[in-house]
C-alpha positions as CSV (number, residue, x, y, z in Angstrom):
1,M,29.8,22.7,-53.8
2,M,30.1,25.3,-51.0
3,R,32.6,24.5,-48.4
4,V,31.3,24.5,-44.9
5,T,33.9,25.6,-42.4
6,R,33.9,24.7,-38.7
7,R,32.9,28.3,-37.8
8,K,29.8,28.3,-40.2
9,F,28.8,24.8,-38.9
10,L,28.9,26.1,-35.1
11,R,27.0,29.2,-36.1
12,A,24.3,27.4,-38.0
13,T,23.6,24.8,-35.4
14,G,23.7,27.2,-32.4
15,A,26.5,25.2,-31.0
16,G,28.9,28.3,-31.1
17,T,26.6,30.1,-28.8
18,A,26.5,27.3,-26.4
19,L,30.3,26.8,-26.6
20,A,30.9,30.4,-25.8
21,K,28.3,30.3,-22.8
22,T,30.1,27.3,-21.3
23,G,33.6,28.6,-21.9
24,G,34.3,26.8,-25.1
25,M,35.2,23.2,-25.9
26,A,38.3,23.4,-23.6
27,A,36.1,24.3,-20.6
28,I,33.7,21.2,-21.5
29,L,36.5,19.0,-21.9
30,A,38.0,20.1,-18.5
31,S,34.7,19.7,-16.7
32,G,34.3,16.1,-17.8
33,Q,30.5,16.5,-18.5
34,A,28.4,17.8,-21.3
35,P,26.8,21.3,-21.1
36,A,23.4,21.4,-19.5
37,Y,21.6,21.7,-22.8
38,A,22.6,18.3,-23.9
39,Q,21.8,16.6,-20.8
40,T,18.7,14.4,-20.4
41,Q,16.5,14.7,-17.4
42,Q,16.5,11.5,-15.3
43,V,13.9,10.6,-12.6
44,H,14.5,7.8,-10.2
45,W,11.4,6.2,-8.9
46,L,11.3,3.7,-6.2
47,K,8.2,1.7,-5.5
48,W,7.4,-1.7,-4.0
49,N,7.5,-5.0,-5.8
50,D,3.9,-5.1,-6.9
51,F,1.9,-8.2,-5.7
52,V,0.5,-8.2,-9.3
53,P,3.8,-8.9,-11.2
54,A,2.0,-8.1,-14.6
55,S,1.7,-4.4,-13.5
56,D,5.4,-4.0,-12.9
57,V,6.1,-5.6,-16.3
58,L,3.6,-3.2,-17.9
59,L,5.3,-0.3,-16.4
60,R,8.9,-1.4,-17.5
61,K,8.0,-2.7,-21.0
62,E,5.2,-0.3,-22.1
63,M,4.3,2.6,-20.0
64,L,7.5,3.9,-19.0
65,P,9.3,3.8,-22.4
66,A,6.2,5.6,-23.7
67,A,6.6,8.3,-21.0
68,E,10.4,8.7,-21.8
69,K,9.7,9.1,-25.5
70,E,6.8,11.6,-24.9
71,L,8.4,13.6,-22.0
72,G,12.0,13.5,-23.2
73,M,13.4,12.1,-19.9
74,K,15.1,8.9,-18.7
75,I,13.1,7.1,-15.9
76,N,14.9,4.7,-13.6
77,L,12.2,2.4,-12.0
78,E,13.5,0.5,-8.9
79,T,11.3,-1.9,-7.0
80,V,12.0,-3.4,-3.5
81,N,10.1,-5.5,-1.1
82,G,7.6,-3.2,0.7
83,N,9.1,-3.7,4.0
84,D,12.3,-2.1,2.7
85,L,10.8,1.1,1.5
86,Q,10.8,3.0,5.0
87,P,14.5,2.2,5.7
88,R,15.4,3.5,2.2
89,V,13.3,6.8,2.9
90,T,15.2,7.4,6.2
91,A,18.6,6.7,4.7
92,A,18.0,8.9,1.7
93,I,16.7,11.9,3.9
94,Q,19.9,11.5,6.1
95,A,22.2,11.3,3.2
96,G,20.5,14.2,1.3
97,A,20.5,12.1,-1.9
98,G,18.4,9.2,-3.4
99,P,15.5,8.4,-5.3
100,D,13.3,11.3,-6.5
101,L,9.8,9.7,-6.2
102,I,9.4,7.2,-3.2
103,M,6.2,5.3,-2.5
104,A,4.9,5.6,1.1
105,F,2.5,3.3,2.7
106,N,-0.4,4.7,4.7
107,N,0.3,7.6,7.1
108,Q,4.1,7.4,6.8
109,T,3.7,10.5,4.8
110,Y,3.3,12.5,8.1
111,L,6.7,11.2,9.4
112,Y,8.5,13.0,6.3
113,A,6.4,16.1,6.1
114,D,9.5,18.2,6.3
115,S,11.4,16.5,3.8
116,V,9.1,16.4,0.9
117,V,7.7,18.6,-1.8
118,D,4.1,19.9,-1.5
119,M,1.9,18.0,-4.1
120,T,-1.3,20.0,-3.5
121,E,-1.5,21.3,-7.2
122,L,-1.2,18.0,-8.8
123,A,-3.4,16.3,-6.3
124,E,-6.2,18.9,-6.4
125,D,-6.1,18.9,-10.2
126,L,-6.7,15.1,-10.1
127,S,-9.4,15.4,-7.7
128,S,-11.3,17.9,-9.8
129,K,-11.1,15.6,-12.9
130,E,-12.0,12.4,-11.4
131,G,-15.0,13.0,-9.1
132,G,-13.0,13.9,-6.0
133,L,-10.4,12.3,-3.9
134,Y,-11.7,10.0,-1.2
135,K,-11.8,11.3,2.2
136,Y,-9.5,8.4,3.3
137,A,-6.7,9.4,0.8
138,R,-7.0,13.1,1.4
139,S,-6.7,12.4,5.3
140,I,-3.5,10.4,4.8
141,C,-1.9,12.4,2.2
142,S,-2.7,16.0,3.3
143,N,-2.1,17.5,6.8
144,G,-4.5,20.4,5.8
145,K,-1.5,22.6,4.7
146,M,0.1,20.6,2.0
147,F,-0.1,17.2,0.2
148,M,2.7,15.2,1.5
149,G,2.2,12.6,-1.1
150,M,0.5,12.1,-4.4
151,P,-2.3,9.5,-3.7
152,W,-1.6,6.4,-5.9
153,A,-4.0,3.5,-4.9
154,V,-5.7,1.6,-2.2
155,I,-5.0,-2.0,-1.7
156,G,-8.2,-3.3,-0.4
157,A,-7.9,-5.9,2.5
158,M,-10.6,-8.6,2.3
159,I,-10.8,-12.1,3.5
160,A,-10.0,-14.6,0.8
161,Y,-11.7,-18.0,1.5
162,R,-12.3,-21.3,0.0
163,K,-16.0,-21.5,-0.5
164,S,-16.3,-25.3,-0.6
165,W,-14.4,-25.8,2.6
166,L,-16.7,-23.4,4.5
167,D,-19.8,-25.2,2.9
168,E,-18.4,-28.4,4.4
169,V,-18.5,-27.0,7.8
170,G,-22.2,-25.5,7.5
171,A,-21.1,-21.9,6.5
172,T,-22.9,-21.4,3.3
173,T,-22.4,-17.7,3.7
174,F,-19.5,-16.0,5.3
175,P,-19.8,-15.5,9.0
176,D,-20.6,-11.9,9.7
177,T,-19.5,-11.7,13.3
178,W,-16.2,-12.5,15.2
179,E,-18.2,-15.1,17.3
180,A,-19.5,-16.9,14.2
181,Y,-16.1,-16.7,12.5
182,R,-14.4,-18.3,15.4
183,D,-17.0,-21.1,15.5
184,V,-16.4,-21.8,11.8
185,G,-12.6,-21.5,12.2
186,K,-12.7,-24.0,14.8
187,K,-14.4,-26.5,12.7
188,L,-12.1,-25.7,9.8
189,K,-9.0,-26.3,11.9
190,A,-10.4,-29.6,13.2
191,K,-10.7,-30.9,9.6
192,G,-7.0,-29.7,8.8
193,H,-8.0,-26.3,7.2
194,P,-7.1,-23.5,9.7
195,L,-7.4,-19.9,9.2
196,G,-4.3,-18.0,8.4
197,Q,-3.0,-14.7,9.7
198,T,0.2,-12.9,10.6
199,L,0.8,-11.0,13.7
200,G,4.3,-10.0,12.7
201,H,6.1,-6.8,11.9
202,T,5.0,-6.5,8.2
203,F,3.5,-3.5,6.6
204,G,0.3,-4.9,5.1
205,D,-1.6,-7.9,6.6
206,A,-0.8,-7.5,10.2
207,P,-2.0,-3.8,10.8
208,T,-4.8,-4.0,8.4
209,F,-6.2,-7.0,10.5
210,T,-5.4,-5.7,14.1
211,Y,-6.4,-2.2,13.6
212,P,-10.1,-2.9,12.4
213,Y,-10.3,-5.9,14.9
214,L,-9.7,-3.3,17.7
215,W,-12.0,-0.8,16.3
216,S,-14.8,-3.4,16.0
217,W,-14.9,-4.1,19.8
218,G,-14.8,-0.3,20.6
219,G,-11.2,0.1,21.3
220,K,-9.0,2.9,20.2
221,E,-5.6,4.3,20.7
222,V,-6.4,7.9,21.5
223,E,-9.3,10.2,21.9
224,A,-10.3,12.8,19.1
225,D,-7.7,15.1,20.6
226,G,-5.0,12.9,19.3
227,K,-3.3,13.1,22.9
228,T,-5.3,11.3,25.2
229,V,-4.3,7.7,25.3
230,V,-7.4,5.5,25.9
231,I,-6.1,1.9,24.8
232,N,-6.5,0.5,28.3
233,S,-10.2,0.1,28.3
234,K,-12.7,-2.7,28.9
235,E,-13.3,-2.9,25.2
236,T,-9.7,-3.4,24.3
237,I,-9.1,-6.1,27.1
238,E,-12.3,-8.1,25.9
239,S,-10.9,-7.9,22.4
240,V,-7.5,-9.3,23.5
241,K,-9.1,-12.0,25.6
242,F,-11.2,-13.0,22.6
243,M,-8.2,-13.0,20.3
244,A,-6.1,-15.3,22.6
245,G,-8.8,-18.0,22.4
246,F,-9.7,-17.3,18.7
247,W,-6.0,-17.7,17.7
248,K,-5.8,-21.2,19.6
249,D,-9.1,-22.6,18.5
250,A,-9.0,-21.5,14.7
251,Y,-5.7,-20.2,13.4
252,D,-2.5,-21.8,12.1
253,E,-0.4,-20.9,15.1
254,G,2.9,-20.9,13.0
255,G,1.6,-17.8,11.2
256,L,2.4,-15.5,14.1
257,A,5.6,-14.2,12.3
258,W,4.7,-14.5,8.8
259,D,5.2,-11.6,6.3
260,D,2.8,-10.5,3.5
261,T,3.8,-13.3,1.3
262,N,3.5,-16.3,3.7
263,N,-0.2,-16.3,3.8
264,N,-0.5,-16.2,-0.1
265,R,1.7,-19.3,-0.3
266,A,-0.1,-21.1,2.4
267,F,-3.5,-20.4,0.8
268,L,-2.3,-21.4,-2.6
269,S,-0.8,-24.6,-1.2
270,Q,-4.1,-25.4,0.4
271,T,-2.8,-25.4,3.9
272,I,-5.2,-22.6,5.1
273,A,-8.8,-22.0,4.4
274,A,-9.0,-18.2,4.7
275,T,-6.9,-15.2,5.3
276,L,-6.9,-11.4,5.1
277,N,-5.3,-10.4,2.1
278,G,-5.4,-8.0,-1.1
279,A,-6.8,-9.8,-4.1
280,S,-3.4,-11.0,-5.1
281,I,-4.1,-14.6,-4.1
282,Y,-7.2,-14.8,-6.4
283,I,-5.2,-12.9,-9.1
284,E,-2.4,-15.4,-9.0
285,S,-4.8,-18.3,-9.3
286,L,-6.4,-16.6,-12.3
287,R,-3.0,-16.2,-13.9
288,K,-2.0,-19.8,-13.3
289,P,-5.2,-21.7,-13.4
290,D,-3.6,-25.1,-14.2
291,Q,-1.1,-24.9,-11.6
292,Y,-3.5,-24.2,-8.6
293,I,-5.9,-27.1,-8.6
294,T,-8.1,-28.3,-5.6
295,E,-8.0,-31.5,-4.0
296,K,-10.9,-32.5,-6.1
297,G,-9.2,-31.7,-9.4
298,T,-10.8,-28.4,-10.2
299,Q,-9.3,-24.9,-10.8
300,M,-8.9,-23.2,-7.4
301,N,-9.9,-19.8,-8.7
302,K,-13.4,-21.2,-9.1
303,D,-13.5,-21.9,-5.3
304,I,-12.1,-18.4,-4.0
305,Q,-14.5,-15.8,-2.7
306,H,-13.9,-12.5,-0.9
307,A,-15.6,-10.9,2.2
308,P,-15.0,-8.1,4.5
309,L,-13.8,-8.6,8.1
310,P,-16.5,-9.6,10.5
311,K,-18.5,-7.3,12.8
312,G,-17.7,-6.7,16.5
313,P,-19.7,-5.3,19.3
314,A,-18.9,-1.8,18.1
315,G,-19.5,-2.5,14.3
316,Q,-17.6,-3.5,11.2
317,F,-14.4,-1.6,10.1
318,G,-11.7,-1.8,7.3
319,F,-8.0,-0.5,7.3
320,H,-6.9,-0.8,3.7
321,L,-3.3,0.0,2.6
322,L,-2.9,3.4,1.0
323,Q,-0.1,4.1,-1.5
324,S,1.2,7.5,-2.4
325,H,4.4,8.8,-4.0
326,M,6.6,11.3,-2.1
327,L,8.7,13.9,-4.1
328,M,11.8,14.4,-2.1
329,K,13.1,17.9,-1.3
330,Y,16.6,16.9,-1.9
331,S,15.7,16.0,-5.5
332,K,17.4,17.8,-8.2
333,N,14.6,16.7,-10.7
334,Q,11.7,18.0,-9.2
335,A,10.0,19.4,-12.3
336,A,10.7,16.2,-14.3
337,A,9.3,14.1,-11.3
338,K,5.9,16.1,-11.4
339,Q,5.8,15.8,-15.1
340,L,6.1,12.0,-14.8
341,L,3.3,12.0,-12.1
342,K,1.0,14.1,-14.2
343,W,1.6,11.8,-17.1
344,I,1.1,8.6,-15.2
345,H,-2.1,9.9,-13.6
346,T,-3.7,11.1,-17.0
347,T,-6.8,8.9,-17.2
348,S,-5.9,7.1,-20.4
349,N,-2.4,6.3,-19.0
350,Y,-3.4,5.3,-15.5
351,E,-6.3,3.1,-16.8
352,K,-3.7,0.7,-18.5
353,W,-2.1,0.3,-15.1
354,F,-5.4,-0.1,-13.3
355,I,-6.8,-2.5,-15.7
356,S,-3.6,-4.8,-15.2
357,Q,-4.4,-4.8,-11.4
358,K,-7.6,-6.6,-12.1
359,G,-9.1,-4.8,-9.0
360,F,-6.1,-5.5,-6.6
361,A,-5.6,-1.8,-6.5
362,T,-8.5,0.7,-6.1
363,P,-7.9,4.4,-7.4
364,C,-8.2,7.1,-4.9
365,T,-10.7,9.1,-6.8
366,A,-14.5,8.4,-6.8
367,D,-15.1,8.2,-10.6
368,W,-13.1,4.8,-10.9
369,E,-16.0,3.1,-9.0
370,K,-17.9,3.3,-12.2
371,H,-15.3,1.5,-14.3
372,K,-16.3,-1.8,-16.2
373,V,-13.6,-3.7,-14.5
374,W,-15.7,-4.0,-11.4
375,N,-18.4,-5.5,-13.4
376,E,-16.3,-8.2,-15.2
377,D,-15.6,-10.5,-12.4
378,P,-18.1,-10.6,-9.3
379,V,-15.5,-12.1,-7.2
380,M,-13.5,-8.7,-7.1
381,T,-16.8,-6.5,-6.4
382,P,-16.1,-6.2,-2.7
383,Y,-12.9,-4.3,-3.3
384,K,-14.6,-1.6,-5.4
385,V,-15.3,0.7,-2.4
386,A,-12.2,0.0,-0.2
387,G,-11.2,3.6,-0.8
388,R,-14.5,4.8,0.3
389,L,-14.8,2.8,3.4
390,G,-11.2,2.9,4.8
391,Q,-10.5,4.2,8.2
392,A,-7.0,5.7,9.1
393,P,-4.6,4.5,11.8
394,G,-4.7,6.8,14.8
395,F,-8.5,6.7,15.1
396,A,-10.3,8.6,16.8
397,G,-7.5,11.3,16.6
398,P,-6.0,12.5,13.3
399,P,-3.7,10.2,11.1
400,N,-0.7,12.5,11.9
401,A,2.9,11.8,12.6
402,K,2.3,10.3,16.0
403,A,-0.1,8.0,14.5
404,A,2.1,6.9,11.8
405,E,5.0,6.4,14.5
406,A,2.7,4.1,16.5
407,L,1.7,2.2,13.3
408,S,5.4,1.9,12.4
409,K,6.4,0.5,15.9
410,Y,3.6,-2.1,15.5
411,I,2.3,-1.5,19.0
412,I,-1.3,-2.6,18.3
413,T,-0.2,-5.6,16.5
414,D,2.4,-6.5,19.1
415,M,-0.4,-6.2,21.8
416,Y,-2.3,-9.0,20.3
417,A,0.8,-11.0,19.3
418,K,1.8,-10.9,23.1
419,A,-1.5,-12.3,24.1
420,V,-1.7,-15.2,21.8
421,Q,1.8,-16.1,23.2
422,G,0.5,-16.3,26.6
423,T,0.7,-12.8,28.0
424,P,-2.4,-12.1,30.3
425,A,-4.7,-9.8,28.4
426,E,-4.5,-7.0,31.1
427,E,-0.9,-7.1,30.9
428,A,-0.6,-7.0,27.3
429,V,-2.9,-4.0,27.1
430,K,-1.0,-2.1,29.8
431,W,2.2,-2.8,27.9
432,A,0.5,-1.1,24.8
433,E,-0.7,1.7,27.0
434,G,2.8,2.6,27.9
435,E,4.2,2.4,24.5
436,L,1.4,4.8,23.2
437,K,2.0,7.3,25.8
438,K,5.7,7.4,24.7
439,V,4.5,8.3,21.2
440,F,1.4,10.6,21.8
441,I,2.1,12.4,25.1
């Protein structure tokens, strides 16, 4: 048997060359770390705790292990409450270190444009393969010069309601105007089934209610120039006056400071009749059909329907939570992070995640409107076109950094919250005007 010496082994395996390049075994031991060729790339991905828990389970148990094996990298998925994402971004940028990929909501991308890697190549490649990115996704993720985030999904905001309870007060179809909704809500509240809504500082349900409500009355923050603040208008004041009465007549007044989970719990515990939400309430009732039972002993999921927000004098609008992923400039794993994004957005991979969402999340490209998932459950159909119909914060101006700042400060939401707590409409609007001028001018 031929004797294999240490020298022959190192030459045969190439390790000798590597040792030479790194200064030998002594240098490796002195440095306390393996040479670069032996290190595994790692990507730290920070996203929200999904309102469809099964999707996070799918990522952890199946999809990311497959990605690690195929891409030859380690993926650290971290999930947090959605309200905690923006503070984490700010802290990471200030420290110059943190997660490589961070989920962003709505036009938060504009706030961090100088701190993120351009994702145009990946985004345009996805657009070309899947029927085009929605205008809504493009406007929020791209400033016209670069894609500040890779579009991920649109979380449609629709009103979930108990059909039998509305039937009992004579609303056999969902009311399509604010006046009609107020009338139905007043009757429901009298029967112990009020409407539910938050006007608190929470990323989802509060702004996705107050912004479309404002627009539907003809109110807006700024003109198309993105500079001229026009919130103090007859239309806005009328919307605030109506909201103050509407809240008292029809809503659970304790909902003022709810976060994005309180209304889910209130609906499923049968204390409210309707609430603006993603489809997570319905999906949870499907997941645990024997747990969520109506007062008549039937499965609650059979009594849940969805509808868009009602119309106002100026029309009907929607603001749907758009999620994207930012690749941070401080990241030392940019190439690997792009590989991960490309892998997970490959149709066959992304489809697994999309199906697990059961319609809660709408993809950002048009081809997904044709997917069979939308035909499997008619209750989910209204969510199909959320990405096509969404309007961005900052309307009628662009959804830029100033619009994102106004959204982050909850100025529009606070204007209505002040009114329902007793501040005169004119005073609440004047306050909002002053706050918006600090941002836009």
